[in-house]
C-alpha positions as CSV (number, residue, x, y, z in Angstrom):
1,M,10.3,-1.0,17.3
2,G,9.2,0.5,20.6
3,G,6.4,2.6,19.1
4,E,8.8,4.4,16.8
5,V,7.1,5.6,13.5
6,V,9.3,6.2,10.5
7,T,7.8,8.6,8.0
8,P,9.3,9.3,4.6
9,A,10.3,12.9,3.9
10,A,7.8,13.7,1.2
11,A,6.9,10.5,-0.7
12,Q,7.2,6.8,-0.9
13,P,10.6,5.4,-1.7
14,P,11.1,4.6,-5.3
15,H,9.8,1.1,-6.3
16,A,13.3,-0.1,-7.1
17,L,14.8,0.9,-3.8
18,P,15.2,-2.1,-1.5
19,R,13.7,-1.7,1.9
20,Q,17.0,-2.3,3.6
21,A,18.6,0.6,1.9
22,W,15.8,2.9,3.0
23,L,15.0,1.5,6.5
24,S,17.0,-0.6,8.9
25,S,16.0,-4.3,8.9
26,D,14.2,-4.0,12.2
27,K,11.6,-1.6,10.8
28,L,8.2,-2.4,9.4
29,L,7.2,-0.7,6.2
30,V,3.5,-0.3,5.7
31,I,2.1,1.5,2.7
32,Y,-1.5,3.0,2.5
33,L,-2.8,3.1,-1.0
34,D,-5.9,5.2,-1.9
35,A,-7.7,2.7,-4.1
36,S,-10.9,4.7,-4.6
37,H,-10.3,6.1,-8.1
38,A,-7.7,4.1,-9.9
39,D,-8.6,1.2,-12.1
40,I,-8.1,-2.4,-10.8
41,G,-5.0,-3.0,-13.0
42,H,-3.3,0.1,-11.8
43,V,-4.0,-0.7,-8.1
44,T,-2.8,-4.3,-8.5
45,A,0.4,-3.1,-10.3
46,T,1.1,-0.5,-7.6
47,V,0.6,-3.1,-4.8
48,Q,2.9,-5.5,-6.6
49,A,5.5,-2.8,-7.0
50,H,5.4,-1.8,-3.3
51,L,5.7,-5.5,-2.2
52,A,8.6,-6.0,-4.7
53,A,10.4,-3.0,-3.2
54,G,10.2,-4.4,0.2
55,A,6.9,-3.2,1.8
56,D,5.8,-5.6,4.5
57,H,2.2,-4.6,4.2
58,V,0.2,-2.6,1.6
59,I,-3.3,-1.4,2.7
60,A,-5.8,-0.6,0.0
61,G,-8.6,1.6,1.2
62,A,-10.6,4.7,0.7
63,P,-9.8,8.1,2.1
64,L,-11.4,9.5,5.2
65,G,-14.8,11.0,4.5
66,A,-15.5,8.8,1.4
67,D,-18.9,7.4,1.1
68,F,-18.9,4.1,3.1
69,R,-21.2,2.1,0.7
70,T,-19.2,3.2,-2.4
71,S,-15.9,2.4,-0.6
72,I,-17.1,-1.1,0.3
73,T,-18.3,-1.8,-3.2
74,R,-14.9,-0.7,-4.6
75,L,-13.0,-2.9,-2.2
76,E,-15.2,-5.8,-3.1
77,Q,-14.3,-5.2,-6.8
78,L,-10.6,-5.0,-6.0
79,A,-10.5,-8.1,-3.7
80,P,-10.3,-10.8,-6.4
81,A,-7.3,-9.1,-8.0
82,L,-5.5,-8.4,-4.7
83,I,-6.0,-11.7,-2.9
84,P,-3.5,-13.7,-5.1
85,L,-0.8,-11.2,-4.0
86,T,-1.0,-12.3,-0.4
């Protein structure tokens, strides 16, 4: 990869679009998902959809500036639902 960063034009690729059609096979597709407000079922479904569409990694986290303690609590709530997806 040589430090190259590939950024989508304005949004994530559609869930049904295979990674190879969007990026060449030597690229790594990493998705950041703001998991601070959505319910656990929605976050889990979104992670599954990105993985099914070819994402190599999906990172669930909180936005910059969010309360640290609240963010950790939220991630602890999400973990049991996300761990089986790994």
